[in-house]
C-alpha positions as CSV (number, residue, x, y, z in Angstrom):
1,M,-13.3,-69.2,6.1
2,Q,-14.2,-66.7,8.8
3,K,-17.3,-67.1,11.0
4,V,-18.1,-63.8,12.5
5,Q,-21.5,-63.0,14.1
6,T,-23.0,-59.9,12.5
7,T,-25.0,-57.2,14.2
8,T,-27.7,-54.8,13.2
9,L,-27.2,-51.1,12.7
10,N,-28.2,-48.9,15.7
11,R,-26.8,-45.9,17.6
12,A,-24.5,-48.0,19.7
13,T,-23.0,-50.0,16.9
14,L,-22.7,-46.9,14.7
15,M,-20.0,-45.4,16.8
16,F,-17.3,-47.7,15.4
17,P,-18.0,-46.7,11.7
18,L,-18.1,-43.1,12.8
19,A,-14.6,-43.4,14.3
20,L,-13.4,-45.3,11.2
21,V,-14.8,-42.7,8.9
22,L,-12.9,-39.9,10.7
23,F,-9.7,-41.8,9.7
24,E,-11.1,-42.3,6.2
25,F,-11.8,-38.6,6.0
26,S,-8.2,-37.9,7.0
27,V,-6.8,-40.3,4.4
28,Y,-9.0,-38.9,1.6
29,I,-8.4,-35.2,2.5
30,G,-4.7,-36.3,2.5
31,N,-5.3,-36.4,-1.3
32,D,-8.0,-33.9,-1.9
33,L,-6.4,-31.1,0.0
34,V,-3.0,-31.8,-1.4
35,Q,-3.9,-32.0,-5.1
36,P,-5.0,-28.3,-5.3
37,A,-1.7,-27.4,-3.6
38,M,0.4,-29.4,-6.0
39,L,0.9,-26.4,-8.4
40,A,2.4,-24.5,-5.5
41,I,4.4,-27.5,-4.2
42,T,5.9,-28.2,-7.6
43,K,6.8,-24.5,-7.8
44,D,8.5,-24.6,-4.4
45,F,10.5,-27.6,-5.5
46,G,11.4,-26.0,-8.8
47,V,9.9,-28.7,-11.1
48,S,7.3,-28.8,-13.9
49,S,3.6,-28.8,-13.0
50,S,3.4,-32.1,-15.0
51,W,4.5,-33.7,-11.7
52,A,1.2,-32.6,-10.0
53,P,-0.9,-35.8,-10.8
54,S,2.0,-38.0,-9.6
55,S,1.3,-37.0,-6.0
56,M,-2.0,-38.8,-6.3
57,S,-0.7,-41.8,-8.3
58,F,2.2,-42.4,-5.8
59,Y,-0.4,-42.1,-3.0
60,L,-2.4,-44.9,-4.7
61,L,0.6,-47.0,-5.5
62,G,1.6,-47.0,-1.8
63,G,-1.8,-48.4,-0.9
64,A,-1.5,-51.1,-3.5
65,C,2.0,-52.3,-2.6
66,V,1.2,-53.4,1.0
67,A,-2.4,-54.6,0.6
68,W,-1.1,-58.2,0.1
69,L,0.3,-58.1,3.6
70,L,-2.1,-56.0,5.7
71,G,-5.3,-57.9,4.8
72,P,-4.0,-61.4,5.6
73,L,-2.2,-60.0,8.6
74,S,-5.4,-58.7,10.0
75,D,-7.0,-62.1,9.5
76,R,-4.3,-63.6,11.7
77,L,-3.7,-60.8,14.3
78,G,-7.1,-59.3,14.3
79,R,-8.5,-56.2,12.4
80,R,-8.2,-54.0,15.5
81,K,-4.4,-54.4,16.0
82,V,-3.6,-53.8,12.4
83,L,-6.0,-50.9,12.0
84,L,-4.7,-49.0,15.1
85,T,-1.1,-49.5,14.1
86,G,-1.9,-48.3,10.5
87,V,-3.5,-45.1,11.8
88,L,-0.4,-44.3,13.8
89,F,1.9,-45.0,10.9
90,F,-0.2,-42.6,8.7
91,V,0.1,-39.9,11.4
92,V,3.9,-40.2,11.5
93,T,4.3,-40.1,7.7
94,C,2.2,-36.9,7.5
95,L,4.5,-35.2,9.9
96,L,7.7,-36.5,8.2
97,I,6.7,-35.0,4.9
98,L,7.2,-31.5,6.4
99,L,10.9,-32.2,6.3
100,T,11.1,-32.9,2.5
101,T,13.2,-30.6,0.3
102,N,12.7,-32.0,-3.2
103,I,10.0,-33.6,-5.3
104,Q,11.6,-37.1,-5.0
105,S,11.5,-37.3,-1.2
106,F,8.0,-35.7,-1.3
107,L,6.7,-38.4,-3.5
108,A,8.4,-41.1,-1.4
109,L,6.5,-39.9,1.6
110,R,3.3,-39.7,-0.4
111,F,3.9,-43.4,-1.3
112,L,4.2,-44.2,2.4
113,Q,1.1,-42.1,3.3
114,G,-0.8,-44.1,0.7
115,I,-0.6,-47.2,3.0
116,G,-3.5,-45.5,4.9
117,L,-5.7,-46.3,1.9
118,T,-5.0,-50.0,2.3
119,V,-5.6,-49.7,6.1
120,I,-9.1,-48.4,5.2
121,S,-9.9,-50.7,2.2
122,A,-8.3,-54.0,3.2
123,V,-8.8,-53.8,7.0
124,G,-11.5,-51.2,7.9
125,Y,-13.9,-52.1,5.1
126,A,-13.5,-55.9,5.8
127,A,-14.3,-55.2,9.5
128,I,-17.5,-53.3,8.5
129,Q,-18.7,-56.1,6.2
130,E,-18.1,-58.6,8.9
131,T,-19.7,-56.6,11.7
132,F,-23.0,-55.7,10.1
133,E,-25.7,-57.6,8.2
134,E,-25.7,-57.4,4.4
135,R,-27.9,-54.4,3.7
136,D,-26.9,-52.7,6.9
137,A,-23.2,-53.1,5.8
138,I,-24.1,-51.4,2.5
139,K,-25.9,-48.6,4.2
140,V,-22.9,-48.1,6.5
141,M,-20.6,-48.0,3.5
142,A,-22.8,-45.4,1.8
143,L,-23.1,-43.4,5.0
144,M,-19.3,-43.5,5.4
145,A,-18.8,-42.4,1.8
146,N,-21.1,-39.4,2.3
147,I,-19.1,-38.3,5.4
148,S,-15.8,-38.9,3.8
149,L,-16.9,-36.9,0.7
150,L,-16.6,-33.8,2.9
151,A,-12.9,-34.3,2.1
152,P,-13.0,-33.7,-1.6
153,L,-15.6,-30.9,-1.0
154,L,-13.6,-29.1,1.6
155,G,-10.2,-30.1,0.4
156,P,-10.0,-27.9,-2.6
157,V,-11.4,-24.9,-0.7
158,V,-9.1,-25.4,2.2
159,G,-6.2,-26.1,-0.1
160,A,-6.9,-22.9,-2.0
161,F,-6.9,-21.0,1.4
162,L,-3.6,-22.5,2.4
163,I,-2.0,-21.6,-0.9
164,D,-3.2,-18.0,-0.8
165,H,-2.7,-17.2,2.9
166,V,-0.3,-19.6,4.7
167,S,1.6,-22.7,3.5
168,W,0.8,-26.2,2.2
169,H,2.7,-27.6,5.2
170,W,-0.1,-26.8,7.5
171,G,-2.4,-29.1,5.5
172,F,-0.4,-32.1,6.5
173,I,-0.3,-31.0,10.2
174,G,-4.1,-30.8,10.2
175,I,-4.4,-34.2,8.5
176,A,-2.2,-35.8,11.1
177,F,-4.2,-34.2,13.9
178,L,-7.5,-35.6,12.5
179,A,-6.0,-39.1,12.0
180,F,-4.7,-39.0,15.6
181,L,-8.2,-38.1,16.9
182,S,-9.6,-41.1,15.0
183,W,-7.2,-43.4,16.7
184,F,-8.7,-42.6,20.1
185,G,-12.2,-43.3,18.8
186,L,-11.2,-46.6,17.2
187,N,-9.4,-47.7,20.3
188,A,-12.5,-47.1,22.3
189,K,-15.3,-48.4,19.9
190,M,-13.8,-50.9,17.5
191,P,-14.9,-54.4,18.3
192,N,-12.1,-56.9,19.0
193,T,-13.4,-59.6,16.6
194,K,-12.2,-63.1,17.2
195,L,-11.5,-64.8,13.9
196,S,-11.9,-68.6,13.4
197,I,-9.3,-69.1,10.7
198,P,-6.5,-71.5,11.5
199,K,-3.0,-70.2,12.4
200,Q,-0.8,-70.9,9.3
201,P,2.6,-69.8,8.1
202,L,2.7,-66.6,6.1
203,R,3.6,-68.6,2.9
204,Y,0.0,-69.7,2.8
205,I,-0.9,-66.1,2.0
206,F,0.2,-66.6,-1.6
207,D,-1.9,-69.7,-1.9
208,D,-5.0,-67.8,-0.6
209,F,-4.3,-65.0,-3.1
210,K,-3.9,-67.5,-5.9
211,Q,-7.3,-69.0,-5.0
212,V,-8.9,-65.6,-5.0
213,Y,-7.4,-64.4,-8.3
214,K,-8.3,-67.7,-10.0
215,N,-12.0,-67.0,-9.3
216,K,-13.5,-65.7,-12.5
217,R,-16.5,-64.2,-10.8
218,F,-14.2,-62.3,-8.4
219,L,-12.2,-60.9,-11.2
220,A,-15.2,-59.8,-13.3
221,L,-16.8,-58.1,-10.3
222,S,-13.5,-56.6,-9.0
223,V,-12.4,-55.2,-12.3
224,A,-15.8,-53.3,-12.4
225,L,-14.7,-51.3,-9.3
226,P,-11.8,-49.3,-10.9
227,M,-13.9,-48.9,-14.1
228,V,-16.7,-47.3,-12.1
229,A,-14.5,-45.2,-9.7
230,M,-11.8,-44.2,-12.2
231,P,-13.5,-41.2,-13.9
232,L,-14.0,-39.4,-10.6
233,M,-10.4,-40.3,-9.5
234,L,-9.1,-38.9,-12.8
235,W,-11.2,-35.7,-12.2
236,I,-9.6,-35.3,-8.8
237,A,-6.1,-35.9,-10.1
238,L,-6.3,-33.8,-13.2
239,S,-8.9,-31.1,-12.5
240,P,-6.3,-28.7,-10.9
241,V,-4.4,-28.7,-14.2
242,M,-7.5,-28.7,-16.4
243,L,-9.4,-26.0,-14.6
244,V,-6.7,-23.7,-13.3
245,E,-3.9,-24.0,-15.9
246,E,-5.9,-24.7,-19.1
247,L,-9.2,-22.9,-18.4
248,G,-7.9,-20.1,-16.2
249,F,-9.9,-20.7,-13.0
250,S,-8.8,-19.1,-9.8
251,S,-8.0,-21.3,-6.9
252,M,-11.3,-20.4,-5.3
253,Q,-13.3,-21.0,-8.6
254,Y,-11.6,-24.4,-8.8
255,G,-12.7,-25.3,-5.3
256,L,-16.3,-24.2,-5.9
257,A,-16.4,-26.2,-9.2
258,Q,-16.0,-29.4,-7.1
259,F,-19.2,-28.8,-5.2
260,P,-21.7,-30.0,-7.9
261,V,-19.5,-32.8,-9.0
262,L,-18.9,-34.3,-5.5
263,G,-22.4,-33.2,-4.5
264,G,-23.6,-35.7,-7.2
265,L,-21.8,-38.5,-5.4
266,I,-23.3,-37.5,-2.1
267,L,-26.8,-37.4,-3.6
268,G,-26.2,-40.8,-5.1
269,N,-25.2,-42.3,-1.8
270,I,-28.3,-40.8,-0.1
271,V,-30.5,-42.2,-2.8
272,L,-28.9,-45.6,-2.4
273,I,-29.6,-45.6,1.4
274,K,-33.3,-44.7,0.7
275,I,-33.9,-47.3,-2.0
276,I,-31.7,-50.3,-1.0
277,D,-34.5,-51.9,1.0
278,K,-37.0,-51.4,-1.8
279,L,-35.1,-52.9,-4.8
280,P,-33.4,-56.2,-5.5
281,L,-29.8,-55.9,-4.5
282,G,-27.9,-54.9,-7.6
283,K,-30.8,-53.1,-9.4
284,S,-29.4,-49.7,-8.6
285,V,-26.2,-50.6,-10.3
286,L,-28.1,-51.4,-13.5
287,I,-29.7,-47.9,-13.2
288,G,-26.5,-46.1,-12.2
289,L,-24.1,-47.3,-14.9
290,P,-26.2,-46.1,-17.9
291,I,-26.4,-42.7,-16.1
292,M,-22.6,-42.7,-15.9
293,L,-22.3,-43.6,-19.6
294,F,-24.5,-40.7,-20.5
295,G,-22.4,-38.4,-18.3
296,T,-19.2,-39.4,-20.2
297,L,-21.0,-38.7,-23.5
298,V,-21.8,-35.2,-22.1
299,L,-18.0,-34.8,-21.5
300,V,-17.3,-35.8,-25.1
301,A,-19.9,-33.3,-26.3
302,G,-18.0,-30.6,-24.6
303,I,-15.0,-31.4,-26.8
304,I,-17.1,-31.3,-29.9
305,W,-18.7,-28.0,-28.9
306,P,-16.0,-26.0,-27.1
307,A,-18.3,-23.0,-26.4
308,Y,-20.1,-25.3,-23.8
309,L,-17.0,-27.0,-22.5
310,V,-17.2,-25.9,-18.9
311,Y,-20.9,-26.7,-18.6
312,C,-20.4,-30.1,-20.2
313,L,-17.5,-30.8,-17.8
314,I,-19.4,-30.0,-14.7
315,I,-22.8,-31.5,-15.8
316,G,-21.1,-34.6,-17.2
317,M,-19.0,-35.3,-14.1
318,T,-22.0,-34.7,-11.8
319,L,-23.9,-37.4,-13.7
320,V,-20.9,-39.7,-13.5
321,S,-20.5,-39.2,-9.8
322,F,-24.2,-39.7,-9.1
323,G,-24.2,-43.0,-10.9
324,E,-21.1,-44.0,-9.0
325,G,-22.9,-43.2,-5.7
326,I,-25.8,-45.6,-6.3
327,S,-23.5,-48.3,-7.6
328,F,-20.2,-48.6,-6.0
329,S,-21.0,-49.9,-2.5
330,I,-23.1,-52.7,-3.9
331,L,-20.4,-53.7,-6.4
332,F,-17.8,-53.7,-3.6
333,R,-20.1,-56.0,-1.4
334,F,-20.6,-58.4,-4.3
335,A,-16.9,-58.5,-5.1
336,L,-15.9,-59.1,-1.5
337,M,-18.5,-61.9,-1.1
338,S,-17.6,-63.6,-4.4
339,S,-14.9,-65.7,-2.7
340,S,-15.0,-68.0,0.3
341,V,-11.4,-67.1,1.3
342,S,-11.0,-65.1,4.6
343,K,-12.3,-61.6,4.0
344,G,-9.1,-59.8,5.0
345,T,-7.4,-61.5,2.1
346,V,-10.3,-60.9,-0.3
347,A,-10.5,-57.2,0.6
348,A,-6.7,-57.0,0.1
349,A,-7.0,-58.6,-3.3
350,V,-9.7,-56.1,-4.2
351,S,-7.6,-53.2,-2.9
352,M,-4.5,-54.3,-4.8
353,L,-6.4,-54.6,-8.1
354,M,-8.0,-51.2,-7.6
355,M,-5.0,-49.3,-6.4
356,F,-2.7,-50.7,-9.2
357,S,-5.4,-49.9,-11.7
358,F,-5.7,-46.4,-10.4
359,F,-2.0,-45.9,-10.5
360,F,-1.4,-47.1,-14.0
361,I,-4.6,-45.5,-15.5
362,I,-3.9,-42.1,-13.9
363,E,-0.3,-42.2,-15.2
364,L,-1.5,-43.3,-18.7
365,V,-4.3,-40.6,-18.8
366,R,-1.8,-38.0,-17.5
367,M,0.4,-38.8,-20.6
368,L,-2.6,-38.7,-22.9
369,Y,-3.6,-35.4,-21.4
370,E,-0.2,-33.9,-22.1
371,Q,-0.7,-34.9,-25.8
372,F,-4.5,-34.4,-26.3
373,Q,-5.6,-32.2,-23.3
374,L,-9.3,-32.4,-22.4
375,A,-10.1,-34.7,-25.3
376,G,-7.8,-37.3,-23.8
377,Y,-9.5,-37.1,-20.5
378,S,-13.1,-37.2,-21.8
379,L,-12.5,-40.1,-24.1
380,S,-10.7,-42.1,-21.4
381,C,-13.7,-41.6,-19.1
382,F,-16.1,-42.8,-21.8
383,I,-14.0,-45.9,-22.6
384,L,-13.7,-46.9,-18.9
385,I,-17.5,-46.8,-18.4
386,A,-18.3,-48.4,-21.8
387,L,-16.0,-51.4,-20.8
388,W,-18.2,-52.1,-17.8
389,F,-21.0,-53.2,-20.1
390,S,-19.0,-56.3,-21.1
391,L,-17.9,-59.0,-18.6
392,P,-18.7,-57.0,-15.3
393,R,-22.3,-56.4,-16.3
394,A,-22.8,-60.1,-17.3
395,A,-21.2,-61.2,-13.9
396,L,-23.5,-58.8,-12.0
397,K,-26.6,-60.1,-13.7
398,K,-25.6,-63.7,-13.0
399,V,-25.2,-62.9,-9.3
400,M,-28.6,-61.2,-9.2
401,S,-30.2,-64.2,-11.0
402,E,-28.7,-66.6,-8.5
403,R,-30.0,-64.6,-5.6
404,V,-33.5,-64.7,-7.0
405,E,-33.2,-68.5,-7.3
406,Q,-32.1,-68.7,-3.7
407,G,-35.0,-66.6,-2.6
408,Q,-32.8,-63.6,-1.7
409,F,-34.2,-60.1,-2.3
């Protein structure tokens, strides 16, 4: 197990998370700017618009497929080396996609770009959790989430501008430039943490993962993460098709429709930062998930009463995203700390479970959407959140109860 001395949050120690969040912003806008442009990209490549959600699912699949290696590798080589190398790899793949001439090569590069997601979740987040004390780490995660949320807020608008005035290619050039800037910040400010785990052959990686995945508490808490995050991920993946193709929104109207939805997530993270020191850790999750469930019911109501469909979509997703904002960072912390295995490996295990879940659920809901349109999307969101109230909720309440017995607030 790693023994890393934590630090408190102040102006000096904040510089590392700010450099990391610039890369996180680059990775996220690598999806949020591209998704609105997918209708134009599929048109350029001469394929059906049904390929549009696959850009996001292949991006997520790329992140899932290398998490098993990057997390443990960062345990052995150090977070700093793996993170800096990962940032440069992301920059190169963003530039290479400019050379693609068909949808297959485009999706292959999207897959490789998705490795940036694992660099963030399995390496960067693990470094944050190790660097800062418990509640400070959660505050940093929430603060990073708010800054990185500029990506889905700005992405649709910038994407719409690129479609209308220049070319989608410039989006990838801008993403590569931002990621390259973050490399300089990380190189200057990221601590070179010394890990205390023994040097072992790589075959021991699989033993570590086996130990993590045999942990029932880890599984219950980790499965909660894609359940909570998936409705908003589905919105980002499918909203270009739902709003533009099905409901007739213009590119700019589509971009503006993202503001209340993603604004709800920003507000949720701000509320979490404000209340985290006042409530028992985990209490905000028990508040946020019922709000999310109510939001999904509003989505279903829009299907029942089509005259209010647009209002129900926006209001329902805003409630869902607010609930996620006050819940997700705490759930991630609990999942990461539910196993004593080195945190790079645990973070990689969480990342793989999340990314594979995202990939398969997005592809499944994409097929459901083709058959049932908005009804398929709304009911899928409701089912995902309703499932959280089974084993994940019980595991969370048990963790909270144990913290009380141990005298932890």
